[in-house]
N, CA, C and O atoms as a CHARMM CRD file, in Angstrom:
* protein
*
  344
    1    1 UNK  N    -72.41900  57.40600 -19.14700 PROA 1      0.00000
    2    1 UNK  CA   -73.53700  59.32500 -17.65000 PROA 1      0.00000
    3    1 UNK  C    -74.65200  58.77000 -18.00600 PROA 1      0.00000
    4    1 UNK  O    -74.85700  58.04800 -18.98200 PROA 1      0.00000
    5    2 UNK  N    -75.38400  59.12600 -17.18500 PROA 2      0.00000
    6    2 UNK  CA   -77.20300  59.74300 -16.92300 PROA 2      0.00000
    7    2 UNK  C    -76.95900  61.02000 -16.67600 PROA 2      0.00000
    8    2 UNK  O    -75.95100  61.52600 -16.18300 PROA 2      0.00000
    9    3 UNK  N    -78.19600  61.64000 -17.14400 PROA 3      0.00000
   10    3 UNK  CA   -78.51300  63.35500 -16.60200 PROA 3      0.00000
   11    3 UNK  C    -80.04300  63.48300 -16.12200 PROA 3      0.00000
   12    3 UNK  O    -80.87200  62.70200 -16.59100 PROA 3      0.00000
   13    4 UNK  N    -80.34100  64.25700 -15.38600 PROA 4      0.00000
   14    4 UNK  CA   -81.72200  64.52100 -15.48300 PROA 4      0.00000
   15    4 UNK  C    -82.11000  65.89300 -15.38100 PROA 4      0.00000
   16    4 UNK  O    -81.08200  66.57000 -15.38400 PROA 4      0.00000
   17    5 UNK  N    -82.92900  66.46500 -15.30900 PROA 5      0.00000
   18    5 UNK  CA   -83.19000  67.99300 -14.72100 PROA 5      0.00000
   19    5 UNK  C    -84.25700  68.05400 -13.78900 PROA 5      0.00000
   20    5 UNK  O    -85.21500  67.28800 -13.68500 PROA 5      0.00000
   21    6 UNK  N    -84.00300  68.95200 -13.19700 PROA 6      0.00000
   22    6 UNK  CA   -85.24700  68.62800 -11.82800 PROA 6      0.00000
   23    6 UNK  C    -85.56400  70.29400 -11.64900 PROA 6      0.00000
   24    6 UNK  O    -84.71600  71.17900 -11.76100 PROA 6      0.00000
   25    7 UNK  N    -86.76200  70.45300 -11.39400 PROA 7      0.00000
   26    7 UNK  CA   -87.19000  72.21500 -10.78100 PROA 7      0.00000
   27    7 UNK  C    -87.36700  71.79000  -9.52000 PROA 7      0.00000
   28    7 UNK  O    -88.14100  70.85800  -9.29900 PROA 7      0.00000
   29    8 UNK  N    -86.41000  72.65000  -8.12400 PROA 8      0.00000
   30    8 UNK  CA   -87.29900  72.65100  -6.96500 PROA 8      0.00000
   31    8 UNK  C    -88.37000  72.90300  -6.37700 PROA 8      0.00000
   32    8 UNK  O    -89.01400  73.95200  -6.34400 PROA 8      0.00000
   33    9 UNK  N    -88.49300  72.25800  -6.06900 PROA 9      0.00000
   34    9 UNK  CA   -90.26000  72.83300  -5.20300 PROA 9      0.00000
   35    9 UNK  C    -90.29700  73.25900  -3.83400 PROA 9      0.00000
   36    9 UNK  O    -91.27100  73.82200  -3.33500 PROA 9      0.00000
   37   10 UNK  N    -88.86100  72.89600  -3.01700 PROA 10     0.00000
   38   10 UNK  CA   -89.16100  73.24300  -2.10500 PROA 10     0.00000
   39   10 UNK  C    -89.01100  74.53500  -2.29000 PROA 10     0.00000
   40   10 UNK  O    -88.34900  74.99400  -3.22000 PROA 10     0.00000
   41   11 UNK  N    -89.73000  75.37400  -1.25100 PROA 11     0.00000
   42   11 UNK  CA   -89.93800  76.92500  -1.21900 PROA 11     0.00000
   43   11 UNK  C    -88.53600  77.61400  -0.45500 PROA 11     0.00000
   44   11 UNK  O    -88.10900  78.76800  -0.41900 PROA 11     0.00000
   45   12 UNK  N    -88.12600  76.52400   0.03700 PROA 12     0.00000
   46   12 UNK  CA   -86.81400  77.43100   0.78500 PROA 12     0.00000
   47   12 UNK  C    -85.62000  76.92300  -0.27400 PROA 12     0.00000
   48   12 UNK  O    -84.82000  77.84700  -0.42000 PROA 12     0.00000
   49   13 UNK  N    -85.20700  75.61700  -1.14400 PROA 13     0.00000
   50   13 UNK  CA   -85.05000  75.57200  -1.57500 PROA 13     0.00000
   51   13 UNK  C    -83.27600  74.10100  -0.99300 PROA 13     0.00000
   52   13 UNK  O    -83.38000  73.11300  -0.26700 PROA 13     0.00000
   53   14 UNK  N    -82.25900  74.51600  -1.54900 PROA 14     0.00000
   54   14 UNK  CA   -81.63300  72.92900  -0.74000 PROA 14     0.00000
   55   14 UNK  C    -80.88100  73.85700   0.34600 PROA 14     0.00000
   56   14 UNK  O    -79.98800  74.69600   0.23000 PROA 14     0.00000
   57   15 UNK  N    -81.57200  73.38800   1.39700 PROA 15     0.00000
   58   15 UNK  CA   -80.83800  73.73800   2.82800 PROA 15     0.00000
   59   15 UNK  C    -80.60000  73.06900   3.80500 PROA 15     0.00000
   60   15 UNK  O    -81.24000  72.02000   3.88700 PROA 15     0.00000
   61   16 UNK  N    -79.80500  73.32600   4.69800 PROA 16     0.00000
   62   16 UNK  CA   -79.78300  72.38200   5.33400 PROA 16     0.00000
   63   16 UNK  C    -79.47400  70.81000   5.65800 PROA 16     0.00000
   64   16 UNK  O    -78.49300  70.06600   5.61400 PROA 16     0.00000
   65   17 UNK  N    -80.85000  70.72000   6.00800 PROA 17     0.00000
   66   17 UNK  CA   -81.64400  69.26600   6.48600 PROA 17     0.00000
   67   17 UNK  C    -81.63200  68.53100   5.10600 PROA 17     0.00000
   68   17 UNK  O    -80.94700  67.51300   5.01500 PROA 17     0.00000
   69   18 UNK  N    -82.24300  68.91300   4.17300 PROA 18     0.00000
   70   18 UNK  CA   -82.23100  68.01700   2.67500 PROA 18     0.00000
   71   18 UNK  C    -80.85300  67.85600   1.72800 PROA 18     0.00000
   72   18 UNK  O    -80.50300  66.99200   0.92300 PROA 18     0.00000
   73   19 UNK  N    -80.16100  69.25600   2.27000 PROA 19     0.00000
   74   19 UNK  CA   -78.56300  68.71100   1.64800 PROA 19     0.00000
   75   19 UNK  C    -78.07000  67.58300   2.48200 PROA 19     0.00000
   76   19 UNK  O    -77.30900  66.73900   2.00800 PROA 19     0.00000
   77   20 UNK  N    -78.36000  67.55800   3.34300 PROA 20     0.00000
   78   20 UNK  CA   -77.79100  66.62400   4.26500 PROA 20     0.00000
   79   20 UNK  C    -78.22100  65.23700   3.84400 PROA 20     0.00000
   80   20 UNK  O    -77.54600  64.21400   3.72600 PROA 20     0.00000
   81   21 UNK  N    -79.11700  65.38800   3.70600 PROA 21     0.00000
   82   21 UNK  CA   -80.29500  64.41200   3.24400 PROA 21     0.00000
   83   21 UNK  C    -80.04700  63.97200   1.85000 PROA 21     0.00000
   84   21 UNK  O    -80.42800  62.89400   1.39300 PROA 21     0.00000
   85   22 UNK  N    -79.40600  64.84700   1.22800 PROA 22     0.00000
   86   22 UNK  CA   -78.95100  64.78900  -0.56000 PROA 22     0.00000
   87   22 UNK  C    -77.30200  63.97600  -0.27800 PROA 22     0.00000
   88   22 UNK  O    -76.92300  63.13900  -1.09700 PROA 22     0.00000
   89   23 UNK  N    -76.59500  64.26500   0.70700 PROA 23     0.00000
   90   23 UNK  CA   -75.43900  63.91900   0.81800 PROA 23     0.00000
   91   23 UNK  C    -75.55200  62.20400   0.84000 PROA 23     0.00000
   92   23 UNK  O    -75.30200  61.35400  -0.01400 PROA 23     0.00000
   93   24 UNK  N    -76.08400  62.12400   2.32500 PROA 24     0.00000
   94   24 UNK  CA   -76.31500  60.82900   2.72000 PROA 24     0.00000
   95   24 UNK  C    -76.77700  59.82100   1.55700 PROA 24     0.00000
   96   24 UNK  O    -76.31400  58.69400   1.38200 PROA 24     0.00000
   97   25 UNK  N    -77.64900  60.36100   0.89700 PROA 25     0.00000
   98   25 UNK  CA   -78.32000  59.58100  -0.16600 PROA 25     0.00000
   99   25 UNK  C    -77.37900  59.22600  -1.14500 PROA 25     0.00000
  100   25 UNK  O    -77.20000  58.05700  -1.48400 PROA 25     0.00000
  101   26 UNK  N    -76.74500  60.22100  -1.63500 PROA 26     0.00000
  102   26 UNK  CA   -75.36600  60.13500  -2.87700 PROA 26     0.00000
  103   26 UNK  C    -74.15400  59.12000  -2.86700 PROA 26     0.00000
  104   26 UNK  O    -73.63700  58.34200  -3.66900 PROA 26     0.00000
  105   27 UNK  N    -73.91400  59.60900  -1.25500 PROA 27     0.00000
  106   27 UNK  CA   -73.14900  58.80400  -0.71700 PROA 27     0.00000
  107   27 UNK  C    -73.22200  57.51300  -0.93700 PROA 27     0.00000
  108   27 UNK  O    -72.19400  57.00200  -1.38000 PROA 27     0.00000
  109   28 UNK  N    -74.49800  56.55400  -0.69100 PROA 28     0.00000
  110   28 UNK  CA   -74.72400  55.41500  -0.77100 PROA 28     0.00000
  111   28 UNK  C    -74.86400  54.62100  -1.83200 PROA 28     0.00000
  112   28 UNK  O    -75.23200  53.45100  -1.93400 PROA 28     0.00000
  113   29 UNK  N    -74.35900  55.79200  -2.96900 PROA 29     0.00000
  114   29 UNK  CA   -74.84800  54.91000  -4.03000 PROA 29     0.00000
  115   29 UNK  C    -73.10200  55.05800  -4.59000 PROA 29     0.00000
  116   29 UNK  O    -72.28800  55.92400  -4.27100 PROA 29     0.00000
  117   30 UNK  N    -72.90200  53.72900  -5.63500 PROA 30     0.00000
  118   30 UNK  CA   -71.57600  53.20700  -6.12900 PROA 30     0.00000
  119   30 UNK  C    -71.03500  54.16800  -7.31500 PROA 30     0.00000
  120   30 UNK  O    -69.94700  54.01700  -7.86900 PROA 30     0.00000
  121   31 UNK  N    -72.07300  55.28300  -7.63900 PROA 31     0.00000
  122   31 UNK  CA   -72.05800  56.39600  -8.43100 PROA 31     0.00000
  123   31 UNK  C    -70.93400  57.72600  -8.44200 PROA 31     0.00000
  124   31 UNK  O    -69.89100  57.40800  -7.87000 PROA 31     0.00000
  125   32 UNK  N    -70.93200  58.90200  -8.88500 PROA 32     0.00000
  126   32 UNK  CA   -70.51300  59.61300  -8.70800 PROA 32     0.00000
  127   32 UNK  C    -71.33500  60.53400  -8.96400 PROA 32     0.00000
  128   32 UNK  O    -71.91100  60.51600 -10.05200 PROA 32     0.00000
  129   33 UNK  N    -71.62200  61.69300  -7.90800 PROA 33     0.00000
  130   33 UNK  CA   -73.67000  62.30700  -8.77000 PROA 33     0.00000
  131   33 UNK  C    -73.01000  63.76400  -8.13000 PROA 33     0.00000
  132   33 UNK  O    -72.62000  64.14300  -7.02500 PROA 33     0.00000
  133   34 UNK  N    -73.15500  64.47300  -9.82300 PROA 34     0.00000
  134   34 UNK  CA   -72.94100  65.65900  -8.98800 PROA 34     0.00000
  135   34 UNK  C    -74.16000  66.64400  -9.79400 PROA 34     0.00000
  136   34 UNK  O    -74.95700  66.27600 -10.65700 PROA 34     0.00000
  137   35 UNK  N    -73.99700  67.97900  -9.20000 PROA 35     0.00000
  138   35 UNK  CA   -75.16900  69.05100  -9.44700 PROA 35     0.00000
  139   35 UNK  C    -74.78100  70.03200  -9.61000 PROA 35     0.00000
  140   35 UNK  O    -73.82000  70.58800  -9.08000 PROA 35     0.00000
  141   36 UNK  N    -75.73800  70.50900 -10.65000 PROA 36     0.00000
  142   36 UNK  CA   -75.04100  71.77600 -11.35700 PROA 36     0.00000
  143   36 UNK  C    -76.59200  73.01600 -11.61900 PROA 36     0.00000
  144   36 UNK  O    -77.60000  73.08000 -12.32300 PROA 36     0.00000
  145   37 UNK  N    -76.06900  73.62000 -10.79600 PROA 37     0.00000
  146   37 UNK  CA   -77.96800  75.02300 -10.89800 PROA 37     0.00000
  147   37 UNK  C    -77.75700  75.24700 -12.04100 PROA 37     0.00000
  148   37 UNK  O    -76.67900  75.72000 -12.40200 PROA 37     0.00000
  149   38 UNK  N    -78.78000  74.94900 -12.91500 PROA 38     0.00000
  150   38 UNK  CA   -78.55700  76.12500 -14.66100 PROA 38     0.00000
  151   38 UNK  C    -78.10400  77.00500 -14.24700 PROA 38     0.00000
  152   38 UNK  O    -78.32200  77.33800 -13.08200 PROA 38     0.00000
  153   39 UNK  N    -77.17900  77.80600 -15.19900 PROA 39     0.00000
  154   39 UNK  CA   -76.62500  78.86700 -15.22300 PROA 39     0.00000
  155   39 UNK  C    -75.61800  79.29900 -13.56300 PROA 39     0.00000
  156   39 UNK  O    -75.42000  80.29800 -12.87200 PROA 39     0.00000
  157   40 UNK  N    -75.37100  78.38400 -13.56300 PROA 40     0.00000
  158   40 UNK  CA   -74.37800  78.61700 -11.97700 PROA 40     0.00000
  159   40 UNK  C    -73.34800  77.73600 -12.50800 PROA 40     0.00000
  160   40 UNK  O    -72.89000  77.40900 -13.60300 PROA 40     0.00000
  161   41 UNK  N    -73.14200  77.44500 -11.04100 PROA 41     0.00000
  162   41 UNK  CA   -71.61100  76.16200 -10.31100 PROA 41     0.00000
  163   41 UNK  C    -72.41100  75.26300 -10.07200 PROA 41     0.00000
  164   41 UNK  O    -73.61500  75.18200  -9.82700 PROA 41     0.00000
  165   42 UNK  N    -70.94300  74.09500 -10.25800 PROA 42     0.00000
  166   42 UNK  CA   -71.65200  72.73400  -9.69000 PROA 42     0.00000
  167   42 UNK  C    -70.90900  72.23000  -8.66100 PROA 42     0.00000
  168   42 UNK  O    -70.02500  72.87800  -8.10100 PROA 42     0.00000
  169   43 UNK  N    -71.27600  70.88700  -8.32300 PROA 43     0.00000
  170   43 UNK  CA   -71.00500  70.48600  -6.74500 PROA 43     0.00000
  171   43 UNK  C    -70.85100  69.50800  -6.62100 PROA 43     0.00000
  172   43 UNK  O    -72.02200  69.21000  -6.38400 PROA 43     0.00000
  173   44 UNK  N    -70.09800  68.18300  -6.54200 PROA 44     0.00000
  174   44 UNK  CA   -70.06300  67.21600  -5.88300 PROA 44     0.00000
  175   44 UNK  C    -71.27200  66.81700  -5.16100 PROA 44     0.00000
  176   44 UNK  O    -71.56200  67.76200  -4.42800 PROA 44     0.00000
  177   45 UNK  N    -72.47700  65.45500  -4.96200 PROA 45     0.00000
  178   45 UNK  CA   -73.51800  65.59300  -4.31600 PROA 45     0.00000
  179   45 UNK  C    -73.17400  64.98200  -2.96200 PROA 45     0.00000
  180   45 UNK  O    -73.93000  64.85900  -1.99900 PROA 45     0.00000
  181   46 UNK  N    -71.58100  64.53200  -3.09000 PROA 46     0.00000
  182   46 UNK  CA   -70.81200  64.04700  -1.96100 PROA 46     0.00000
  183   46 UNK  C    -70.53000  64.97600  -0.42400 PROA 46     0.00000
  184   46 UNK  O    -70.22900  64.43600   0.64100 PROA 46     0.00000
  185   47 UNK  N    -70.69700  66.35000  -0.61100 PROA 47     0.00000
  186   47 UNK  CA   -70.27600  66.90800  -0.43400 PROA 47     0.00000
  187   47 UNK  C    -71.04800  68.54800   0.77000 PROA 47     0.00000
  188   47 UNK  O    -71.15900  69.68000   0.30100 PROA 47     0.00000
  189   48 UNK  N    -71.34300  68.27400   1.88000 PROA 48     0.00000
  190   48 UNK  CA   -72.13300  68.96800   2.20400 PROA 48     0.00000
  191   48 UNK  C    -71.82500  70.49200   1.83100 PROA 48     0.00000
  192   48 UNK  O    -72.51800  71.18700   1.08900 PROA 48     0.00000
  193   49 UNK  N    -70.98300  70.76900   2.30200 PROA 49     0.00000
  194   49 UNK  CA   -70.78600  72.46100   2.40800 PROA 49     0.00000
  195   49 UNK  C    -71.40000  72.99000   0.48900 PROA 49     0.00000
  196   49 UNK  O    -72.21400  73.87500   0.22400 PROA 49     0.00000
  197   50 UNK  N    -70.66500  72.09100  -0.49300 PROA 50     0.00000
  198   50 UNK  CA   -70.56700  72.56500  -1.26900 PROA 50     0.00000
  199   50 UNK  C    -71.96200  72.57700  -2.32400 PROA 50     0.00000
  200   50 UNK  O    -72.24000  73.22500  -3.33300 PROA 50     0.00000
  201   51 UNK  N    -72.60000  71.61600  -1.61100 PROA 51     0.00000
  202   51 UNK  CA   -74.26200  71.42900  -2.17500 PROA 51     0.00000
  203   51 UNK  C    -74.39800  72.90700  -2.06400 PROA 51     0.00000
  204   51 UNK  O    -74.55100  73.80900  -2.88700 PROA 51     0.00000
  205   52 UNK  N    -74.27100  72.84100  -0.53400 PROA 52     0.00000
  206   52 UNK  CA   -75.33300  74.27300   0.46000 PROA 52     0.00000
  207   52 UNK  C    -74.75200  75.63600  -0.56100 PROA 52     0.00000
  208   52 UNK  O    -75.30300  76.65900  -0.96700 PROA 52     0.00000
  209   53 UNK  N    -73.27900  75.02300  -0.73800 PROA 53     0.00000
  210   53 UNK  CA   -72.85800  76.46600  -1.31000 PROA 53     0.00000
  211   53 UNK  C    -73.38900  77.18900  -2.73600 PROA 53     0.00000
  212   53 UNK  O    -73.21000  78.37600  -3.00700 PROA 53     0.00000
  213   54 UNK  N    -74.14400  76.12300  -3.66100 PROA 54     0.00000
  214   54 UNK  CA   -74.42800  76.14200  -5.06500 PROA 54     0.00000
  215   54 UNK  C    -75.86100  77.76900  -4.13600 PROA 54     0.00000
  216   54 UNK  O    -76.46000  78.55600  -4.86900 PROA 54     0.00000
  217   55 UNK  N    -75.94300  77.78300  -3.26000 PROA 55     0.00000
  218   55 UNK  CA   -77.37600  78.50400  -3.45900 PROA 55     0.00000
  219   55 UNK  C    -78.66600  78.33000  -4.02000 PROA 55     0.00000
  220   55 UNK  O    -79.43800  79.28100  -4.13500 PROA 55     0.00000
  221   56 UNK  N    -79.00600  76.95100  -4.44800 PROA 56     0.00000
  222   56 UNK  CA   -79.96700  76.41400  -4.95000 PROA 56     0.00000
  223   56 UNK  C    -81.60200  76.82400  -4.30300 PROA 56     0.00000
  224   56 UNK  O    -82.15200  75.93400  -3.65400 PROA 56     0.00000
  225   57 UNK  N    -82.23800  77.96200  -4.46400 PROA 57     0.00000
  226   57 UNK  CA   -83.35500  77.71500  -3.78500 PROA 57     0.00000
  227   57 UNK  C    -84.81300  77.27000  -4.99800 PROA 57     0.00000
  228   57 UNK  O    -84.78800  76.85600  -6.15700 PROA 57     0.00000
  229   58 UNK  N    -85.62500  77.50100  -4.33400 PROA 58     0.00000
  230   58 UNK  CA   -87.25200  76.95600  -4.74700 PROA 58     0.00000
  231   58 UNK  C    -87.49500  77.65800  -6.44700 PROA 58     0.00000
  232   58 UNK  O    -87.59900  78.85700  -6.70800 PROA 58     0.00000
  233   59 UNK  N    -87.51900  77.04300  -6.97000 PROA 59     0.00000
  234   59 UNK  CA   -88.08500  77.23600  -8.61000 PROA 59     0.00000
  235   59 UNK  C    -86.66600  77.13100  -9.02500 PROA 59     0.00000
  236   59 UNK  O    -86.57700  76.83200 -10.21600 PROA 59     0.00000
  237   60 UNK  N    -85.81000  77.24400  -8.57400 PROA 60     0.00000
  238   60 UNK  CA   -84.48600  76.65500  -9.30200 PROA 60     0.00000
  239   60 UNK  C    -84.36900  75.09100 -10.70300 PROA 60     0.00000
  240   60 UNK  O    -84.81200  73.96600 -10.47000 PROA 60     0.00000
  241   61 UNK  N    -83.89800  75.37300 -11.60700 PROA 61     0.00000
  242   61 UNK  CA   -83.81800  73.87500 -11.73200 PROA 61     0.00000
  243   61 UNK  C    -82.16200  73.20900 -12.08400 PROA 61     0.00000
  244   61 UNK  O    -81.43100  73.42300 -13.05000 PROA 61     0.00000
  245   62 UNK  N    -82.00800  72.54500 -11.15700 PROA 62     0.00000
  246   62 UNK  CA   -80.70400  71.85800 -11.27700 PROA 62     0.00000
  247   62 UNK  C    -80.45000  70.68400 -12.47700 PROA 62     0.00000
  248   62 UNK  O    -81.38800  70.00900 -12.90400 PROA 62     0.00000
  249   63 UNK  N    -79.24200  70.55100 -12.89900 PROA 63     0.00000
  250   63 UNK  CA   -78.77500  69.84100 -13.71100 PROA 63     0.00000
  251   63 UNK  C    -78.51600  68.26000 -12.57300 PROA 63     0.00000
  252   63 UNK  O    -77.94800  68.45400 -11.49800 PROA 63     0.00000
  253   64 UNK  N    -78.87400  67.12200 -12.85700 PROA 64     0.00000
  254   64 UNK  CA   -78.51900  66.13900 -12.04400 PROA 64     0.00000
  255   64 UNK  C    -77.41600  65.04700 -12.57000 PROA 64     0.00000
  256   64 UNK  O    -78.06200  64.20800 -13.19800 PROA 64     0.00000
  257   65 UNK  N    -75.98600  64.69200 -12.58200 PROA 65     0.00000
  258   65 UNK  CA   -75.26000  63.66900 -13.71600 PROA 65     0.00000
  259   65 UNK  C    -74.85500  62.49700 -12.78500 PROA 65     0.00000
  260   65 UNK  O    -74.01700  62.67100 -11.90000 PROA 65     0.00000
  261   66 UNK  N    -75.47000  61.27500 -12.99800 PROA 66     0.00000
  262   66 UNK  CA   -74.96100  60.11000 -12.42700 PROA 66     0.00000
  263   66 UNK  C    -73.63800  59.59100 -13.26600 PROA 66     0.00000
  264   66 UNK  O    -73.68700  59.63900 -14.49500 PROA 66     0.00000
  265   67 UNK  N    -72.62600  59.16700 -12.70100 PROA 67     0.00000
  266   67 UNK  CA   -71.41500  58.86000 -13.53200 PROA 67     0.00000
  267   67 UNK  C    -71.13300  57.68000 -12.58600 PROA 67     0.00000
  268   67 UNK  O    -71.08800  57.66100 -11.35600 PROA 67     0.00000
  269   68 UNK  N    -70.89100  56.35800 -13.80800 PROA 68     0.00000
  270   68 UNK  CA   -70.03500  54.80100 -13.07700 PROA 68     0.00000
  271   68 UNK  C    -70.35600  53.97800 -12.21200 PROA 68     0.00000
  272   68 UNK  O    -70.19600  54.22000 -11.01500 PROA 68     0.00000
  273   69 UNK  N    -70.70000  53.22100 -12.51200 PROA 69     0.00000
  274   69 UNK  CA   -71.48100  52.14300 -11.33100 PROA 69     0.00000
  275   69 UNK  C    -72.78300  51.75900 -12.07000 PROA 69     0.00000
  276   69 UNK  O    -72.82100  51.91300 -13.29100 PROA 69     0.00000
  277   70 UNK  N    -73.63800  51.36800 -11.54000 PROA 70     0.00000
  278   70 UNK  CA   -75.15900  51.16500 -12.41300 PROA 70     0.00000
  279   70 UNK  C    -75.86500  52.42400 -12.29300 PROA 70     0.00000
  280   70 UNK  O    -76.50600  52.76400 -11.29800 PROA 70     0.00000
  281   71 UNK  N    -75.67700  53.28200 -13.64000 PROA 71     0.00000
  282   71 UNK  CA   -76.00400  54.03600 -13.81500 PROA 71     0.00000
  283   71 UNK  C    -77.89500  54.41100 -14.18500 PROA 71     0.00000
  284   71 UNK  O    -78.75600  55.27700 -14.34200 PROA 71     0.00000
  285   72 UNK  N    -77.64100  53.26500 -14.15200 PROA 72     0.00000
  286   72 UNK  CA   -79.44700  53.47200 -14.65900 PROA 72     0.00000
  287   72 UNK  C    -80.23500  53.60500 -13.03400 PROA 72     0.00000
  288   72 UNK  O    -80.91900  54.59100 -12.76100 PROA 72     0.00000
  289   73 UNK  N    -80.08000  52.79800 -12.33500 PROA 73     0.00000
  290   73 UNK  CA   -80.58500  52.22200 -11.09300 PROA 73     0.00000
  291   73 UNK  C    -80.18700  53.45100 -10.47400 PROA 73     0.00000
  292   73 UNK  O    -81.00900  54.36500 -10.41000 PROA 73     0.00000
  293   74 UNK  N    -79.04900  53.59100 -10.01800 PROA 74     0.00000
  294   74 UNK  CA   -78.79800  55.31200  -9.15000 PROA 74     0.00000
  295   74 UNK  C    -79.40400  56.39900 -10.01000 PROA 74     0.00000
  296   74 UNK  O    -80.14300  57.08800  -9.30600 PROA 74     0.00000
  297   75 UNK  N    -79.37700  56.73700 -11.03200 PROA 75     0.00000
  298   75 UNK  CA   -79.89600  57.72400 -11.70000 PROA 75     0.00000
  299   75 UNK  C    -81.89200  58.14100 -10.96900 PROA 75     0.00000
  300   75 UNK  O    -82.67000  59.07600 -10.78100 PROA 75     0.00000
  301   76 UNK  N    -81.76900  56.66100 -10.83100 PROA 76     0.00000
  302   76 UNK  CA   -83.70500  56.75900 -10.97100 PROA 76     0.00000
  303   76 UNK  C    -83.96200  57.02700  -9.11500 PROA 76     0.00000
  304   76 UNK  O    -84.94400  57.56800  -8.60700 PROA 76     0.00000
  305   77 UNK  N    -82.80300  56.48300  -8.42200 PROA 77     0.00000
  306   77 UNK  CA   -83.19300  56.69400  -7.22900 PROA 77     0.00000
  307   77 UNK  C    -82.63300  58.03200  -6.87900 PROA 77     0.00000
  308   77 UNK  O    -82.82800  58.53600  -5.77400 PROA 77     0.00000
  309   78 UNK  N    -81.98000  58.57100  -7.76400 PROA 78     0.00000
  310   78 UNK  CA   -81.35700  60.37200  -7.50900 PROA 78     0.00000
  311   78 UNK  C    -82.50400  60.69900  -7.37700 PROA 78     0.00000
  312   78 UNK  O    -82.98900  60.98600  -6.28300 PROA 78     0.00000
  313   79 UNK  N    -83.50600  60.72100  -9.10800 PROA 79     0.00000
  314   79 UNK  CA   -84.59000  61.05000  -9.47200 PROA 79     0.00000
  315   79 UNK  C    -85.68500  61.06500  -8.19500 PROA 79     0.00000
  316   79 UNK  O    -86.10800  62.11200  -7.70500 PROA 79     0.00000
  317   80 UNK  N    -86.05000  59.79100  -7.76600 PROA 80     0.00000
  318   80 UNK  CA   -86.87300  59.59100  -6.66800 PROA 80     0.00000
  319   80 UNK  C    -86.51300  60.72100  -5.44300 PROA 80     0.00000
  320   80 UNK  O    -87.30700  61.61900  -5.16500 PROA 80     0.00000
  321   81 UNK  N    -85.64700  60.60700  -4.98400 PROA 81     0.00000
  322   81 UNK  CA   -85.33600  61.25200  -3.81800 PROA 81     0.00000
  323   81 UNK  C    -85.08100  62.78900  -3.91800 PROA 81     0.00000
  324   81 UNK  O    -85.00900  63.50400  -2.91800 PROA 81     0.00000
  325   82 UNK  N    -84.92400  63.32600  -5.42700 PROA 82     0.00000
  326   82 UNK  CA   -85.22500  64.48200  -5.42700 PROA 82     0.00000
  327   82 UNK  C    -87.22000  64.27000  -5.20200 PROA 82     0.00000
  328   82 UNK  O    -87.67100  64.47200  -4.07500 PROA 82     0.00000
  329   83 UNK  N    -87.89900  63.99300  -6.00700 PROA 83     0.00000
  330   83 UNK  CA   -89.17600  64.44900  -6.00300 PROA 83     0.00000
  331   83 UNK  C    -89.77500  64.53100  -4.87200 PROA 83     0.00000
  332   83 UNK  O    -90.86200  65.06800  -4.66100 PROA 83     0.00000
  333   84 UNK  N    -88.72400  63.72800  -3.72700 PROA 84     0.00000
  334   84 UNK  CA   -89.78400  63.31900  -2.27300 PROA 84     0.00000
  335   84 UNK  C    -89.42100  64.47400  -1.25900 PROA 84     0.00000
  336   84 UNK  O    -90.03000  65.15800  -0.43600 PROA 84     0.00000
  337   85 UNK  N    -88.19000  64.35900  -1.70300 PROA 85     0.00000
  338   85 UNK  CA   -87.66900  65.75000  -0.76900 PROA 85     0.00000
  339   85 UNK  C    -87.11100  67.11900  -1.01800 PROA 85     0.00000
  340   85 UNK  O    -86.50500  67.77100  -0.16700 PROA 85     0.00000
  341   86 UNK  N    -87.36100  67.51400  -2.26400 PROA 86     0.00000
  342   86 UNK  CA   -86.96700  68.90900  -2.99000 PROA 86     0.00000
  343   86 UNK  C    -87.85300  68.96700  -3.52200 PROA 86     0.00000
  344   86 UNK  O    -88.05800  69.91500  -4.27900 PROA 86     0.00000
């Protein structure tokens, strides 16, 4: 299991467009990706409505957990995705 924390820099947070991109990126991996809003709930990154339901806003911190498959490469890919899109 690999984990990293990320502070959302997009002022709007994880809304429909980036959530859709996140789900697409997570589904392409052979790992299970879970996003947890610090101090809040968590959701599978493969489920669009669950990700949007977290209510992540700009400035919020999220924990991202990658389990199974090639964890090192997939965690690095998810971290890069967050830096480029969120």
